[in-house]
KEZAFI-979181 format. One line per 8 residues: number of its first residue (from 1); their letters; for each residue x, y, z of N, C-alpha, C, CB. Coordinates in steps of 0.2 Angstrom, whole numbers, plus 5000, padded with zeros to 4 digits. Glycine has a CB too. Example, Ala and Ser with C-alpha at 12.3 -4.5 7.8 and 13.67 -1.06 7.14 Angstrom:
2
1> as> 5066 4972 5039 5062 4978 5039 5066 4984 5039 5057 4978 5045; 5064 4989 5035 5068 4995 5036 5064 5000 5039 5070 4997 5029;
% end
This chain:
142
1> mslakngd> 5469 5034 5722 5473 5039 5719 5470 5041 5712 5480 5036 5717; 5469 5048 5712 5465 5050 5706 5470 5051 5700 5461 5056 5708; 5467 5051 5694 5471 5052 5688 5468 5058 5685 5470 5046 5683; 5473 5062 5682 5472 5069 5679 5467 5068 5673 5478 5072 5677; 5462 5072 5673 5457 5072 5667 5455 5079 5665 5451 5068 5669; 5452 5080 5659 5450 5086 5657 5445 5089 5663 5446 5086 5651; 5446 5096 5664 5443 5099 5669 5447 5100 5676 5436 5096 5670; 5452 5096 5677 5456 5096 5683 5461 5102 5682 5459 5089 5684;
9> tvkvhytg> 5462 5105 5687 5468 5110 5688 5474 5106 5690 5466 5116 5692; 5479 5107 5687 5485 5103 5689 5491 5108 5690 5487 5098 5683; 5496 5105 5694 5502 5109 5695 5508 5104 5692 5504 5110 5702; 5512 5106 5687 5517 5102 5684 5524 5106 5684 5514 5101 5677; 5529 5102 5685 5536 5104 5684 5538 5101 5677 5541 5102 5690; 5541 5105 5673 5543 5102 5667 5550 5105 5665 5538 5104 5662; 5553 5101 5660 5559 5104 5656 5558 5102 5649 5566 5101 5659; 5558 5107 5645 5557 5106 5638 5564 5107 5634 5552 5112 5635;
17> klddgtvf> 5565 5102 5630 5571 5101 5626 5570 5100 5619 5576 5095 5629; 5575 5102 5615 5575 5101 5607 5578 5094 5606 5578 5107 5604; 5578 5092 5600 5581 5086 5598 5588 5085 5600 5580 5085 5590; 5592 5091 5600 5599 5091 5601 5601 5091 5609 5603 5096 5598; 5595 5091 5613 5596 5092 5620 5596 5099 5623 5602 5088 5622; 5596 5104 5619 5596 5111 5621 5589 5112 5625 5596 5116 5615; 5590 5114 5631 5584 5116 5635 5581 5123 5633 5586 5116 5643; 5575 5123 5631 5572 5129 5629 5568 5133 5634 5568 5128 5622;
25> dtsvgrdp> 5565 5129 5639 5561 5131 5645 5561 5126 5650 5554 5133 5642; 5561 5128 5656 5560 5124 5662 5557 5128 5668 5567 5121 5664; 5553 5124 5672 5550 5127 5678 5555 5125 5684 5543 5124 5679; 5560 5121 5683 5565 5120 5689 5568 5126 5692 5571 5115 5686; 5567 5127 5698 5569 5133 5702 5564 5138 5702 5575 5136 5698; 5558 5137 5699 5552 5141 5700 5546 5137 5702 5551 5144 5692; 5541 5141 5703 5535 5138 5705 5532 5133 5699 5529 5143 5707; 5529 5128 5701 5526 5124 5695 5521 5127 5691 5523 5117 5698;
33> lifmlgtg> 5520 5125 5685 5515 5128 5680 5509 5125 5682 5517 5125 5673; 5504 5130 5683 5497 5128 5685 5492 5130 5679 5495 5132 5691; 5488 5125 5677 5483 5126 5672 5478 5121 5672 5487 5125 5665; 5472 5122 5669 5467 5117 5669 5467 5113 5662 5460 5121 5669; 5467 5107 5663 5467 5102 5657 5460 5103 5653 5467 5095 5660; 5461 5103 5646 5456 5103 5642 5454 5110 5640 5450 5099 5645; 5457 5115 5642 5455 5122 5640 5459 5124 5634 5456 5126 5646; 5464 5121 5632 5468 5123 5626 5473 5129 5628 5464 5126 5621;
41> qlipgfee> 5475 5129 5635 5479 5135 5637 5487 5133 5635 5479 5135 5644; 5488 5127 5634 5495 5124 5632 5494 5121 5625 5498 5120 5637; 5500 5119 5623 5501 5115 5616 5497 5109 5617 5508 5114 5614; 5493 5106 5612 5489 5100 5613 5493 5094 5616 5486 5098 5607; 5499 5093 5613 5503 5087 5615 5505 5087 5622 5509 5086 5611; 5506 5093 5625 5508 5093 5632 5502 5091 5637 5510 5100 5634; 5496 5094 5635 5490 5093 5639 5488 5086 5638 5484 5097 5636; 5488 5083 5632 5486 5076 5631 5491 5071 5636 5487 5074 5624;
49> aiigmssg> 5497 5073 5636 5502 5069 5640 5501 5069 5647 5509 5071 5639; 5498 5074 5650 5496 5074 5657 5490 5070 5659 5495 5082 5659; 5485 5070 5654 5479 5066 5656 5481 5059 5657 5474 5066 5650; 5478 5056 5663 5480 5049 5665 5486 5049 5670 5481 5045 5659; 5489 5054 5671 5495 5054 5676 5492 5055 5683 5500 5059 5675; 5495 5052 5688 5494 5053 5695 5499 5058 5699 5493 5047 5699; 5497 5061 5704 5501 5066 5708 5508 5062 5709 5498 5068 5714; 5513 5065 5708 5520 5062 5709 5523 5058 5703 5519 5057 5715;
57> dnktilip> 5519 5057 5698 5521 5053 5692 5526 5058 5688 5515 5051 5688; 5531 5054 5685 5536 5058 5681 5536 5054 5674 5543 5057 5684; 5537 5058 5669 5537 5054 5662 5541 5059 5657 5530 5052 5659; 5543 5056 5652 5546 5060 5647 5542 5059 5641 5554 5057 5645; 5540 5064 5637 5536 5064 5632 5539 5067 5626 5529 5067 5633; 5538 5065 5620 5540 5067 5614 5534 5070 5610 5544 5062 5609; 5534 5077 5609 5528 5080 5605 5530 5082 5598 5526 5086 5610; 5527 5079 5593 5529 5081 5586 5526 5088 5585 5526 5076 5581;
65> sdkaygph> 5530 5091 5580 5528 5098 5579 5521 5099 5578 5532 5100 5573; 5517 5095 5575 5510 5096 5573 5506 5096 5579 5508 5090 5568; 5508 5093 5585 5505 5094 5591 5508 5099 5596 5504 5087 5595; 5513 5103 5593 5516 5108 5597 5514 5115 5594 5524 5107 5597; 5519 5118 5591 5518 5124 5588 5517 5124 5580 5524 5129 5589; 5516 5118 5577 5514 5117 5570 5520 5118 5566 5509 5123 5568; 5519 5117 5559 5525 5117 5555 5527 5125 5554 5522 5115 5548; 5533 5125 5552 5536 5132 5550 5533 5133 5543 5544 5132 5550;
73> rkemvvav> 5530 5139 5543 5526 5141 5537 5530 5146 5533 5519 5143 5538; 5532 5145 5527 5537 5149 5523 5533 5156 5522 5539 5146 5517; 5526 5156 5521 5522 5162 5519 5522 5167 5525 5515 5160 5518; 5525 5164 5531 5525 5169 5537 5532 5172 5537 5523 5165 5543; 5536 5171 5532 5543 5175 5532 5542 5180 5527 5549 5169 5531; 5543 5186 5528 5542 5191 5523 5548 5196 5524 5536 5195 5524; 5550 5199 5518 5555 5205 5518 5551 5211 5518 5559 5204 5512; 5553 5216 5522 5550 5222 5523 5555 5228 5521 5546 5224 5530;
81> aknqfped> 5553 5233 5517 5558 5238 5515 5560 5242 5522 5554 5243 5510; 5566 5243 5522 5569 5246 5528 5566 5253 5530 5576 5247 5527; 5564 5256 5524 5561 5263 5525 5553 5263 5528 5560 5267 5519; 5551 5256 5530 5544 5256 5533 5545 5256 5540 5541 5249 5530; 5551 5256 5543 5552 5256 5550 5554 5263 5552 5558 5251 5552; 5552 5265 5558 5553 5272 5561 5561 5272 5561 5550 5273 5568; 5563 5278 5559 5571 5279 5559 5574 5278 5566 5572 5287 5557; 5570 5280 5571 5573 5279 5578 5574 5272 5581 5570 5283 5583;
89> iklnlgeq> 5571 5267 5577 5571 5260 5580 5578 5257 5577 5565 5256 5577; 5581 5254 5582 5587 5250 5581 5585 5243 5579 5592 5251 5587; 5587 5240 5574 5586 5234 5571 5592 5229 5572 5583 5234 5564; 5591 5224 5576 5596 5219 5578 5594 5212 5576 5598 5219 5585; 5598 5209 5572 5597 5202 5570 5595 5197 5576 5604 5199 5567; 5590 5193 5575 5588 5189 5581 5583 5192 5586 5594 5186 5584; 5582 5198 5586 5578 5202 5590 5571 5201 5588 5579 5209 5590; 5566 5201 5593 5559 5201 5592 5556 5208 5592 5556 5196 5597;
97> leltqsdd> 5551 5209 5588 5547 5215 5588 5540 5214 5588 5549 5219 5581; 5536 5218 5591 5529 5218 5591 5526 5222 5585 5526 5220 5598; 5522 5220 5581 5519 5223 5576 5512 5223 5576 5522 5221 5569; 5509 5229 5575 5502 5230 5575 5499 5229 5568 5499 5236 5579; 5495 5225 5566 5492 5224 5560 5486 5229 5559 5489 5217 5559; 5484 5229 5553 5478 5234 5551 5472 5233 5555 5477 5234 5544; 5471 5227 5558 5465 5225 5562 5466 5226 5569 5463 5218 5560; 5472 5229 5571 5474 5231 5578 5477 5224 5581 5469 5234 5582;
105> kviivsil> 5477 5219 5578 5480 5213 5581 5488 5213 5581 5478 5206 5577; 5490 5212 5587 5498 5212 5588 5501 5205 5587 5499 5215 5595; 5506 5205 5583 5510 5199 5582 5517 5200 5583 5509 5197 5574; 5520 5195 5585 5527 5195 5587 5531 5192 5581 5529 5192 5594; 5536 5196 5579 5540 5193 5573 5548 5193 5576 5539 5197 5567; 5552 5189 5572 5559 5189 5574 5562 5192 5568 5561 5182 5575; 5568 5195 5569 5572 5198 5563 5577 5192 5561 5576 5204 5565; 5576 5190 5555 5580 5185 5552 5586 5187 5548 5576 5180 5548;
113> eisdsavt> 5585 5193 5545 5590 5196 5541 5590 5203 5540 5590 5192 5534; 5595 5207 5539 5595 5214 5538 5600 5215 5532 5597 5218 5545; 5597 5219 5527 5601 5221 5522 5601 5228 5521 5599 5218 5515; 5604 5231 5516 5604 5239 5516 5597 5241 5514 5609 5241 5510; 5593 5237 5511 5586 5240 5509 5580 5236 5512 5586 5239 5502; 5581 5230 5515 5576 5227 5518 5577 5223 5525 5573 5222 5513; 5572 5221 5528 5573 5217 5534 5568 5211 5533 5570 5222 5541; 5571 5205 5534 5567 5199 5534 5564 5197 5540 5571 5193 5530;
121> ldanhpla> 5558 5197 5541 5554 5195 5547 5551 5188 5547 5549 5201 5549; 5551 5185 5552 5548 5178 5553 5542 5179 5558 5553 5173 5555; 5536 5178 5556 5530 5178 5561 5529 5171 5564 5524 5181 5558; 5533 5166 5562 5532 5159 5565 5534 5159 5572 5536 5154 5561; 5531 5155 5576 5533 5154 5583 5540 5151 5583 5528 5149 5587; 5545 5154 5587 5552 5151 5587 5552 5144 5587 5556 5154 5592; 5548 5140 5590 5548 5133 5590 5544 5129 5585 5546 5130 5597; 5541 5133 5580 5537 5130 5575 5542 5125 5570 5534 5136 5570;
129> gkdltfdv> 5539 5120 5569 5543 5115 5564 5547 5111 5568 5546 5119 5559; 5547 5111 5575 5552 5107 5579 5548 5102 5583 5556 5112 5584; 5551 5096 5584 5548 5091 5589 5551 5093 5595 5550 5084 5586; 5547 5092 5601 5549 5094 5607 5549 5088 5612 5544 5100 5610; 5554 5088 5617 5554 5083 5622 5553 5086 5629 5560 5079 5622; 5548 5084 5633 5547 5087 5639 5548 5081 5644 5540 5090 5640; 5552 5083 5650 5552 5079 5656 5547 5082 5660 5559 5078 5659; 5542 5078 5662 5536 5081 5666 5535 5078 5673 5530 5082 5662;
137> qlveit> 5534 5081 5678 5532 5078 5684 5525 5082 5686 5537 5080 5690; 5520 5077 5687 5513 5080 5690 5514 5081 5697 5508 5075 5688; 5514 5087 5699 5515 5088 5707 5509 5087 5710 5518 5096 5707; 5503 5090 5707 5497 5090 5711 5491 5091 5706 5497 5095 5716; 5485 5087 5708 5479 5088 5705 5474 5091 5710 5476 5081 5702; 5472 5097 5708 5467 5101 5713 5460 5101 5710 5470 5108 5714;
% end
């Protein structure tokens, strides 16, 4: 029986949960996630946990925020004057927007707060600063 190692393509079913048990993502009811180990396609803690598993193995893993989406960085939360947004755009609390930076790089931000004069945007990943728990099943090593 072979063990998963860097360079292997694997199929994995997973359910990701927050500390309070809230499920933030799952492959249950969908096709398994397929990726190559060691290429950095997924968060480091997830890839590391799959290494050494065999087809059919199940495990629960806790991934600290530093091996997931990193810390929540306050410098990535900014207030932008409302008049900087096109007049025809409807701003809603909690919504995500795609912004193009001066170097043409696109970033996704969440709207945290809306006042009469400004909109507070958060460019952190929504799971930044959170420890994550995953129930994983290695379906297949190819």
